[in-house]
C-alpha positions in Angstrom: -4.9 11.3 0.2 -1.0 11.2 0.4 -1.0 7.6 -0.6 -2.9 8.2 -3.9 -0.5 11.2 -4.5 2.7 8.9 -4.2 0.8 6.1 -6.2 0.2 8.4 -8.6 3.7 9.8 -8.6 5.4 6.7 -9.1 2.8 5.2 -12.0 3.5 8.5 -13.7 7.4 8.0 -13.9 6.5 4.8 -16.4 9.4 3.0 -14.8 9.6 -0.2 -17.2 9.4 -3.5 -15.2 9.2 -6.5 -17.8 8.1 -8.7 -15.2 5.0 -6.8 -14.7 1.6 -7.7 -16.3 1.3 -3.7 -16.5 4.8 -3.6 -18.0 5.9 -0.8 -15.6 6.3 -0.3 -11.5 3.2 0.0 -9.7 2.4 0.6 -6.0 -0.6 0.2 -3.7 -1.0 0.9 -0.2 -3.0 0.0 2.7 -3.6 2.2 5.8 -5.4 1.3 8.9 -6.7 3.5 12.2 -8.2 2.1 14.9 -8.8 2.3 18.4 -5.9 0.2 20.5 -7.0 -3.2 21.8 -5.5 -5.0 24.7 -3.1 -7.6 22.8 -2.5 -5.7 19.7 0.8 -5.9 18.2 2.5 -5.0 15.3 1.1 -8.2 13.0 -2.1 -7.6 14.1 -2.1 -3.8 12.7 -0.3 -4.9 9.7 -2.7 -7.6 8.9 -5.7 -5.1 9.3 -3.8 -3.0 7.1 -3.3 -5.6 4.2 -7.2 -6.5 4.5 -8.0 -2.9 3.7 -6.5 -3.1 0.5 
C-alpha cells in the first residue's frame, strides 16, 4: 500500500521531535473508498476517512 510505504519512509528518517511521545516525527494516513451518495460533500468524505484510521 502506498500510504504504508510513505509512513515507513518517514519513520526511517528518524527526524527528531522532542514534543512527541515517540521522540521523532511519525505519520498516519486514512483513506476511504465509497460509492457516491446524494448529498455527499468533502466534509462527509473526510469524516469517513478519519473514522477509518
